[in-house]
C-alpha positions as CSV (number, residue, x, y, z in Angstrom):
1,M,6.5,29.0,1.9
2,I,4.6,30.2,-1.4
3,D,5.1,29.6,-5.1
4,E,5.8,32.7,-6.6
5,R,3.0,32.6,-9.2
6,I,0.5,32.0,-6.0
7,G,2.1,35.1,-4.4
8,T,1.8,37.5,-7.3
9,L,-2.0,36.3,-7.7
10,L,-2.7,36.6,-4.1
11,A,-1.2,40.1,-3.8
12,Q,-3.8,41.1,-6.5
13,V,-6.7,39.5,-4.7
14,R,-5.7,41.6,-1.6
15,A,-5.3,44.8,-3.6
16,G,-8.7,44.4,-4.8
17,A,-8.8,42.3,-7.8
18,P,-10.7,39.3,-6.8
19,E,-10.6,37.9,-10.6
20,A,-7.1,37.0,-9.7
21,A,-8.6,34.1,-7.9
22,D,-10.2,33.0,-11.3
23,R,-6.6,33.1,-12.9
24,L,-5.0,31.0,-10.1
25,W,-8.1,28.3,-10.6
26,N,-7.7,28.4,-14.4
27,A,-3.8,28.1,-13.9
28,A,-4.5,24.9,-11.8
29,R,-7.0,23.6,-13.9
30,A,-4.7,24.0,-17.1
31,A,-1.9,22.2,-15.3
32,G,-4.3,19.2,-14.6
33,G,-4.1,19.3,-10.6
34,P,-1.3,20.7,-8.3
35,L,0.8,23.4,-9.7
36,I,4.4,22.1,-9.6
37,S,7.6,24.1,-9.8
38,P,11.5,23.5,-8.9
39,G,12.5,23.9,-5.5
40,T,15.7,23.6,-3.8
41,G,17.9,20.6,-2.7
42,G,16.2,18.1,-4.7
43,T,12.5,19.3,-4.0
44,S,9.6,20.5,-5.7
45,L,7.1,23.1,-4.7
46,V,3.5,21.6,-5.1
47,T,0.6,24.0,-4.7
48,F,-2.6,22.4,-4.0
49,V,-5.8,24.5,-4.8
50,W,-9.5,23.9,-4.3
51,R,-12.6,25.9,-5.0
52,G,-15.7,25.6,-2.7
53,E,-17.5,26.3,0.4
54,A,-16.2,24.6,3.5
55,R,-15.0,25.4,7.2
56,T,-11.8,23.5,6.9
57,T,-10.0,22.0,3.6
58,T,-7.0,19.6,4.1
59,V,-4.7,17.6,2.0
60,C,-4.6,14.0,3.2
61,W,-2.7,10.8,2.9
62,G,0.6,11.0,1.3
63,V,0.8,14.7,1.8
64,E,-0.8,16.2,5.0
65,A,-1.2,19.8,4.9
66,S,-4.1,22.3,5.7
67,L,-5.3,24.8,3.0
68,A,-5.9,28.6,3.6
69,R,-8.6,30.4,2.2
70,V,-8.1,33.3,0.2
71,P,-10.0,36.3,1.8
72,G,-13.1,37.1,0.1
73,T,-13.2,34.3,-2.1
74,D,-14.1,30.4,-2.2
75,L,-10.5,29.8,-3.2
76,W,-8.3,27.5,-1.2
77,H,-4.6,26.9,-1.6
78,R,-1.5,25.6,0.2
79,T,2.1,25.4,-1.4
80,V,4.5,22.5,0.3
81,A,8.1,21.4,-0.5
82,V,8.5,18.0,-1.0
83,P,11.3,15.5,-2.6
84,S,11.2,15.4,-6.6
85,R,11.3,11.7,-6.4
86,L,7.8,11.4,-4.6
87,R,4.9,9.4,-6.0
88,T,2.2,9.2,-3.8
89,L,-1.8,9.2,-3.3
90,Y,-3.8,12.0,-1.7
91,Y,-7.4,13.4,-1.5
92,L,-9.1,16.3,0.0
93,G,-10.8,16.4,3.2
94,H,-13.2,18.9,5.1
95,G,-13.5,17.9,8.6
96,R,-13.5,14.6,10.3
97,T,-15.4,11.7,8.7
98,G,-14.9,7.9,8.2
99,S,-16.2,7.8,4.8
100,P,-13.7,6.7,1.8
101,P,-12.8,9.7,-0.4
102,D,-15.2,9.7,-3.6
103,A,-14.7,10.8,-7.1
104,S,-17.0,13.8,-7.0
105,G,-14.8,16.5,-6.0
106,T,-16.9,17.7,-3.6
107,G,-18.5,16.3,-0.3
108,A,-16.6,15.5,3.2
109,T,-13.7,13.7,1.5
110,H,-13.1,13.5,-2.3
111,V,-10.4,13.6,-5.1
112,D,-8.8,16.4,-6.5
113,P,-11.3,17.6,-8.9
114,L,-8.4,19.4,-11.1
115,N,-6.5,16.3,-11.3
116,P,-7.4,13.5,-13.7
117,R,-5.2,10.9,-12.5
118,T,-7.0,9.0,-10.1
119,V,-6.6,5.5,-8.5
120,A,-9.9,3.8,-7.9
121,F,-10.4,1.1,-4.9
122,P,-13.4,-0.8,-6.2
123,R,-15.5,-2.4,-3.6
124,D,-15.0,-6.1,-3.1
125,P,-18.3,-7.6,-4.4
126,G,-18.0,-10.5,-1.7
127,D,-17.8,-7.9,1.2
128,P,-21.3,-6.4,2.0
129,T,-19.1,-3.9,4.5
130,D,-16.9,-2.6,1.6
131,R,-17.4,0.4,-0.2
132,D,-16.1,2.1,-3.5
133,G,-13.3,4.6,-2.9
134,Y,-10.8,7.0,-4.9
135,A,-7.6,8.9,-4.4
136,S,-5.7,11.4,-6.5
137,L,-2.2,10.5,-7.8
138,L,0.7,12.9,-7.2
139,E,3.9,12.0,-9.3
140,L,6.8,14.5,-9.3
141,P,9.4,14.9,-12.1
142,D,12.1,12.6,-10.7
143,A,9.8,9.8,-9.5
144,P,11.3,6.2,-9.7
145,P,10.5,4.5,-13.0
146,E,7.9,1.8,-12.9
147,P,9.0,-0.8,-15.7
148,W,7.0,-3.5,-14.8
149,L,3.7,-1.8,-14.7
150,S,3.4,-1.3,-18.6
151,G,4.5,-3.0,-21.8
152,P,3.3,-5.4,-24.4
153,P,0.5,-8.0,-23.1
154,V,1.6,-11.3,-21.7
155,P,-0.4,-14.4,-21.3
156,A,-2.5,-14.2,-18.0
157,G,-2.7,-16.9,-15.8
158,P,-6.2,-18.2,-15.1
159,R,-7.9,-17.0,-12.0
160,E,-10.8,-18.5,-9.9
161,Q,-12.2,-17.6,-6.6
162,L,-13.0,-20.7,-4.2
163,E,-14.4,-21.3,-0.6
164,V,-11.9,-22.7,1.6
165,P,-13.1,-24.4,4.6
166,S,-11.7,-23.3,8.1
167,A,-12.3,-25.0,11.3
168,A,-9.8,-22.5,13.0
169,L,-11.8,-19.4,11.9
170,G,-15.1,-20.8,12.2
171,G,-16.1,-20.9,8.6
172,A,-14.9,-20.8,5.1
173,R,-12.8,-17.8,3.8
174,R,-12.8,-16.7,0.2
175,V,-9.5,-17.3,-1.8
176,T,-8.8,-16.6,-5.3
177,V,-6.2,-19.0,-6.7
178,H,-4.2,-17.4,-9.7
179,R,-2.4,-20.2,-11.7
180,P,0.8,-19.7,-13.9
181,A,-0.1,-19.3,-17.6
182,G,0.7,-22.3,-19.6
183,A,2.6,-24.1,-16.9
184,S,1.6,-26.9,-14.6
185,T,1.0,-26.2,-10.9
186,V,2.9,-29.5,-9.7
187,D,5.7,-28.7,-7.7
188,A,5.3,-25.0,-8.5
189,N,6.1,-22.2,-5.8
190,V,3.3,-21.0,-3.6
191,L,2.7,-17.2,-2.4
192,V,0.0,-16.4,0.2
193,V,-1.3,-12.7,-0.6
194,F,-3.4,-11.0,2.1
195,D,-6.0,-8.4,1.4
196,G,-6.6,-10.4,-1.9
197,H,-9.3,-8.2,-3.3
198,L,-7.3,-4.9,-3.3
199,A,-3.9,-6.9,-4.0
200,Q,-5.7,-7.8,-7.2
201,A,-7.6,-4.7,-7.9
202,V,-5.4,-2.1,-6.8
203,L,-2.0,-3.3,-6.8
204,R,-2.0,-5.4,-9.9
205,F,-0.2,-8.1,-8.6
206,P,-1.7,-10.8,-10.9
207,D,-0.6,-8.7,-14.0
208,L,2.9,-8.3,-12.2
209,V,3.4,-11.9,-11.4
210,D,2.5,-12.7,-14.8
211,R,5.0,-10.6,-16.4
212,L,7.8,-11.7,-14.1
213,V,7.1,-15.3,-15.0
214,A,6.9,-14.4,-18.7
215,A,10.3,-12.6,-18.5
216,G,11.8,-15.5,-16.8
217,R,12.7,-13.5,-13.5
218,I,10.9,-16.1,-11.2
219,P,9.7,-19.4,-11.7
220,P,5.9,-20.3,-12.0
221,V,4.0,-19.8,-9.0
222,V,0.6,-20.4,-7.6
223,V,-0.6,-17.3,-5.7
224,L,-3.5,-17.8,-2.9
225,Y,-5.1,-14.3,-2.8
226,V,-7.0,-14.3,0.7
227,H,-9.9,-12.0,0.9
228,I,-11.2,-10.7,4.3
229,E,-14.0,-8.6,4.9
230,D,-13.4,-5.0,6.4
231,A,-15.2,-5.6,9.5
232,R,-12.9,-8.6,10.0
233,R,-9.9,-7.3,9.2
234,E,-8.6,-5.7,12.6
235,L,-9.8,-8.8,14.4
236,E,-7.9,-11.3,12.3
237,L,-4.9,-10.0,10.8
238,G,-1.8,-9.6,12.8
239,S,-0.7,-12.2,15.2
240,T,-3.8,-14.1,16.1
241,P,-3.2,-17.8,16.6
242,E,-6.5,-18.6,14.8
243,Y,-5.5,-16.9,11.4
244,T,-2.1,-18.6,11.7
245,E,-3.6,-21.9,12.0
246,F,-5.8,-21.1,8.9
247,V,-2.9,-20.2,6.7
248,A,-0.2,-22.8,7.9
249,R,-2.3,-25.7,8.8
250,E,-5.4,-25.5,6.6
251,L,-4.8,-23.5,3.5
252,I,-1.6,-24.7,2.5
253,P,-2.3,-28.3,3.0
254,W,-5.4,-27.5,0.7
255,A,-3.4,-25.9,-1.6
256,R,-0.8,-28.9,-1.8
257,A,-3.7,-31.4,-2.2
258,E,-5.6,-29.4,-5.0
259,Y,-2.8,-27.9,-6.9
260,R,0.3,-30.4,-6.0
261,V,2.3,-27.3,-5.2
262,A,5.9,-27.4,-3.9
263,T,6.2,-28.7,-0.3
264,D,9.8,-27.1,0.5
265,P,9.2,-24.1,2.8
266,A,11.8,-22.3,0.7
267,R,9.5,-22.2,-2.1
268,A,6.6,-21.0,-0.1
269,G,5.9,-17.4,0.9
270,L,3.7,-14.9,2.4
271,A,3.1,-11.2,1.1
272,G,1.1,-8.3,2.4
273,A,1.0,-4.7,3.2
274,S,0.3,-2.7,6.4
275,L,-1.4,-5.1,8.6
276,G,-1.1,-7.8,5.9
277,G,2.7,-7.3,6.1
278,L,2.7,-7.9,9.9
279,T,0.7,-11.0,9.3
280,A,3.1,-12.2,6.6
281,A,6.2,-11.8,8.9
282,H,4.2,-13.2,11.9
283,V,3.1,-16.4,10.2
284,A,6.5,-17.2,8.7
285,L,8.2,-16.7,12.2
286,A,5.4,-19.1,13.7
287,A,5.6,-21.7,10.9
288,P,9.1,-21.9,9.3
289,D,8.4,-25.5,8.7
290,V,5.8,-24.3,6.1
291,F,7.2,-21.0,4.8
292,G,10.6,-19.8,4.1
293,R,9.9,-16.4,2.7
294,A,7.9,-13.3,3.7
295,L,7.4,-10.1,2.1
296,S,6.1,-6.9,4.0
297,H,5.0,-3.5,2.6
298,S,5.0,-0.7,5.2
299,G,4.3,-3.5,8.1
300,S,2.2,-2.5,10.8
301,F,4.8,-3.5,13.5
302,W,3.8,-1.4,16.2
303,R,0.7,-3.8,16.8
304,T,0.5,-5.2,20.3
305,G,0.4,-8.8,21.2
306,P,-0.9,-11.2,23.6
307,D,1.1,-9.3,26.3
308,G,-0.6,-6.1,25.6
309,E,2.6,-4.2,24.7
310,P,3.5,-2.8,21.3
311,E,5.9,-4.0,18.7
312,W,5.3,-7.5,20.1
313,L,6.4,-9.4,16.8
314,T,9.8,-7.3,16.8
315,R,10.3,-8.8,20.2
316,Q,9.5,-12.2,19.2
317,F,12.1,-12.1,16.5
318,A,14.5,-11.0,19.1
319,T,14.2,-13.6,21.6
320,R,13.3,-16.6,19.3
321,P,16.0,-18.8,17.7
322,R,16.9,-17.5,14.2
323,A,14.2,-19.4,11.9
324,D,15.1,-20.4,8.2
325,L,13.6,-17.3,6.9
326,R,14.5,-14.8,4.0
327,L,12.4,-11.7,4.4
328,Y,11.9,-8.3,2.5
329,L,10.6,-5.4,4.0
330,D,9.8,-1.7,2.9
331,V,8.6,1.6,4.3
332,G,7.9,4.9,3.1
333,D,10.2,7.8,4.6
334,R,6.9,9.9,4.9
335,E,5.3,7.6,7.3
336,T,6.4,9.6,10.3
337,G,3.0,10.3,12.1
338,P,2.2,8.5,14.9
339,G,0.1,5.1,14.8
340,P,-3.1,4.2,16.4
341,A,-3.5,5.1,20.1
342,G,-0.2,6.9,20.2
343,A,1.9,4.0,18.9
344,A,5.2,4.6,17.1
345,P,5.4,5.7,13.6
346,Q,5.6,3.1,10.8
347,V,8.9,4.2,9.8
348,D,10.5,3.8,13.1
349,V,8.8,0.2,13.8
350,N,10.0,-0.9,10.6
351,R,13.8,0.2,11.2
352,R,13.6,-1.4,14.7
353,L,12.5,-4.7,12.8
354,R,15.3,-4.2,10.7
355,D,17.9,-3.8,13.1
356,V,16.8,-6.7,15.1
357,L,16.7,-9.0,11.9
358,T,20.1,-8.0,10.9
359,A,21.7,-8.7,14.4
360,K,19.9,-12.0,14.2
361,G,21.6,-12.6,10.9
362,Y,18.5,-13.0,8.7
363,P,18.7,-12.6,5.2
364,L,16.9,-9.3,4.5
365,D,16.4,-6.8,1.7
366,Y,15.2,-3.6,3.5
367,R,14.2,-0.5,1.6
368,E,12.8,3.0,2.4
369,Y,11.0,4.6,-0.6
370,P,10.0,8.3,-1.2
371,G,6.3,8.3,-0.3
372,G,3.9,7.2,2.4
373,H,1.6,4.5,3.3
374,D,0.2,4.1,-0.2
375,Y,-0.5,1.3,-3.0
376,V,1.4,3.1,-6.0
377,N,4.9,2.5,-4.0
378,W,4.0,-0.9,-2.9
379,R,3.0,-2.1,-6.4
380,R,6.3,-0.4,-8.0
381,L,8.5,-2.3,-5.3
382,F,6.6,-5.7,-5.6
383,P,8.4,-7.2,-8.5
384,D,11.8,-6.3,-7.0
385,A,10.8,-7.9,-3.5
386,L,9.1,-11.0,-5.3
387,T,12.5,-11.3,-7.7
388,G,14.5,-11.3,-4.6
389,L,12.5,-13.8,-2.5
390,F,11.8,-16.4,-5.4
391,G,14.0,-15.3,-8.4
392,H,16.1,-17.6,-10.3
């Protein structure tokens, strides 16, 4: 499959007109990134173009595709057909690397140098293992609207980062407390959000929460953004009893003592993405006396448990008595690749958990969005998810 414009220029290059490669590059630069043209059946043709010396060039993340080099030039290209409703993140890579994409447009992994629309992943100043990262934004003509991500300013609730002691985890953890603007914390709802730094810096949850409260869509809520160092993330998030003990038996009692938040489990929730989504669902099931709401974006429900078998949490939901929980799950329809160590794809494990929750009679809002395992879809869906769990 190839865009007609690309086919014409490639034919000119093969016919002995290498300057046609310059025309293709200039066309992509003028377009501000990938060349986009109408496809068929609700799709768009997206042509990625890069120029430079490399052994291989690949589009990674929300779109996965290997680029081909135009013979006799340093120009690389690939046309893919994707749904016209797609909004996702991507970057370009050249070989195997563990480094996050940078903003240079060159190097091992980097943003698309032709695309001015980038999303920054700033390092957490409190995490010595963290690094800055960047990704390019691909947004096609029929991508769903994002009504809560813009609009007139609203009063911002105050935020402060504190150290919360934890015997369960063997040391204090950083927590950013976001209080409602102009409202008391007494008897307010409480929401625990995992991966607290990225939830604030990339997902923009504080602004979204402020907008929902200002619009009267949800009552005032105290949000506890729990930070975690990259080096500890795989060890602590998921289904560990120590982390569950910290969240349910240390963090929430601390918040009740400090801010006098509501004690009704129906007014206490957990939220996270990927491993954070798995953690939100797990802690809610393990401590329904504390939490009655759980929100998962692209939860990593393939994760093994103490028995070493995959999809442990799904099996726990299936075998335990139904708890008094309301849940929200979403996942990208492009999350079809295998998980770590050959685990089932993210979309498959989320569908299986959906089926178990439905069979058990849990109140559930389940959605599949056009996209991959990426932040731009999570932040678009978060307002509806939170409204469904806590809304008036």
